[in-house]
ZAMARGU-4260 file (C-alpha; in steps of 0.2 Angstrom, whole numbers, plus 5000, padded with zeros to 4 digits):
<rodrens>
0) 5244/5020/4893 | 5238/5004/4884 | 5219/5005/4880 | 5217/4988/4872 | 5201/4976/4874
5) 5206/4960/4881 | 5194/4948/4886 | 5194/4950/4905 | 5189/4969/4902 | 5177/4962/4890
10) 5170/4949/4902 | 5172/4964/4917 | 5159/4977/4907 | 5147/4963/4905 | 5147/4957/4919
15) 5142/4977/4925 | 5132/4979/4912 | 5121/4963/4918 | 5122/4967/4936 | 5114/4986/4932
20) 5101/4979/4921 | 5096/4966/4933 | 5094/4977/4949 | 5086/4989/4938 | 5073/4977/4929
25) 5072/4967/4944 | 5066/4979/4954 | 5048/4978/4960 | 5043/4994/4972 | 5034/5006/4963
30) 5023/5019/4974 | 5009/5027/4970 | 4998/5043/4975 | 4981/5043/4978 | 4969/5051/4992
35) 4958/5043/5004 | 4944/5050/5016 | 4947/5046/5036 | 4934/5036/5042 | 4938/5033/5060
40) 4954/5038/5069 | 4957/5031/5087 | 4972/5031/5101 | 4977/5011/5101 | 4990/5017/5116
45) 4994/5029/5127 | 5009/5036/5138 | 5008/5040/5156 | 5007/5058/5152 | 4991/5055/5140
50) 5000/5058/5125 | 4997/5045/5109 | 5011/5030/5108 | 4999/5022/5093 | 4988/5030/5083
55) 4974/5016/5070 | 4969/5026/5057 | 4953/5017/5046 | 4954/5025/5027 | 4942/5023/5013
60) 4951/5023/4996 | 4932/5033/4989 | 4941/5034/4971 | 4942/5013/4969 | 4927/5005/4965
65) 4919/4993/4977 | 4922/4994/4996 | 4939/4997/4999 | 4946/5001/5016 | 4962/5001/5025
70) 4967/5001/5042 | 4986/5009/5046 | 4994/5009/5062 | 5008/5022/5066 | 5017/5025/5081
75) 5023/5039/5093 | 5030/5050/5078 | 5016/5047/5068 | 5001/5050/5081 | 5009/5067/5085
80) 5010/5070/5064 | 4994/5067/5061 | 4986/5075/5076 | 4979/5090/5063 | 4970/5075/5054
85) 4950/5071/5061 | 4937/5060/5055 | 4931/5064/5039 | 4946/5072/5029 | 4951/5068/5014
90) 4970/5068/5014 | 4983/5064/5001 | 4995/5046/5003 | 5010/5037/4996 | 5006/5022/4994
95) 5021/5008/4990 | 5017/4991/4979 | 5031/4979/4983 | 5035/4960/4980 | 5033/4950/4996
100) 5047/4935/4996 | 5030/4923/4997 | 5026/4924/4979 | 5016/4940/4979 | 5014/4960/4979
105) 5008/4969/4993 | 5005/4987/4995 | 5004/4997/5011 | 5004/5017/5014 | 5022/5025/5018
110) 5014/5043/5018 | 4995/5048/5025 | 4995/5069/5022 | 5011/5075/5025 | 5015/5061/5039
115) 5027/5048/5034 | 5028/5029/5044 | 5038/5015/5040 | 5031/4999/5034 | 5030/4987/5045
120) 5025/4972/5031 | 5021/4958/5048 | 5012/4972/5059 | 4997/4964/5064 | 4986/4983/5067
125) 4990/4986/5048 | 4979/4980/5036 | 4966/4980/5022 | 4948/4975/5018 | 4941/4975/5003
130) 4927/4968/4992 | 4916/4972/4977 | 4897/4962/4981 | 4885/4961/4969 | 4864/4958/4967
135) 4859/4939/4968 | 4844/4937/4956 | 4832/4921/4957 | 4819/4922/4945 | 4824/4940/4941
140) 4822/4945/4959 | 4834/4951/4971 | 4837/4936/4984 | 4854/4944/4993 | 4871/4947/4989
145) 4888/4939/4987 | 4905/4948/4989 | 4921/4944/4982 | 4936/4950/4988 | 4950/4947/4978
150) 4957/4962/4970 | 4946/4963/4953 | 4951/4969/4935 | 4941/4986/4938 | 4949/4990/4954
155) 4968/4986/4949 | 4964/4998/4933 | 4958/5011/4944 | 4969/5008/4959 | 4985/4998/4954
160) 4994/4996/4970 | 4981/4982/4974 | 4986/4970/4962 | 4992/4954/4969 | 5001/4947/4955
</rodrens>
């Protein structure tokens, strides 16, 4: 069997090498694990027999600085699985941080406790709301407050999935 190195074999090897490198280096999806507190739980839709077919959870990211909340909507299987969780419970979550084709990073909860949910990027029921507020001082006296909704350094250091850039 001829094992000679030919230009075509070199080209094929280089092409395969670059393809493997591009696939691994360009993967912009990361997964993180954290914990959240359940702030509210609401059945959005119910079937005729009374079973929940869609449920919303409002989650607070206690480990993250500022006021960071996430509303997560899930379907029938997610609702059935999460029936064991109540308001006030602290549960582990798995977060998927991924590149959006519109030119920024997004993130969403893939798992709440031991309950998986499909990530639906365009679902109007799932969204995040976060802000960091600080007092406004005039002549040394507090006259109000101002809030920023853009992720800030301290937040991204502690909760990197919230980065947009």
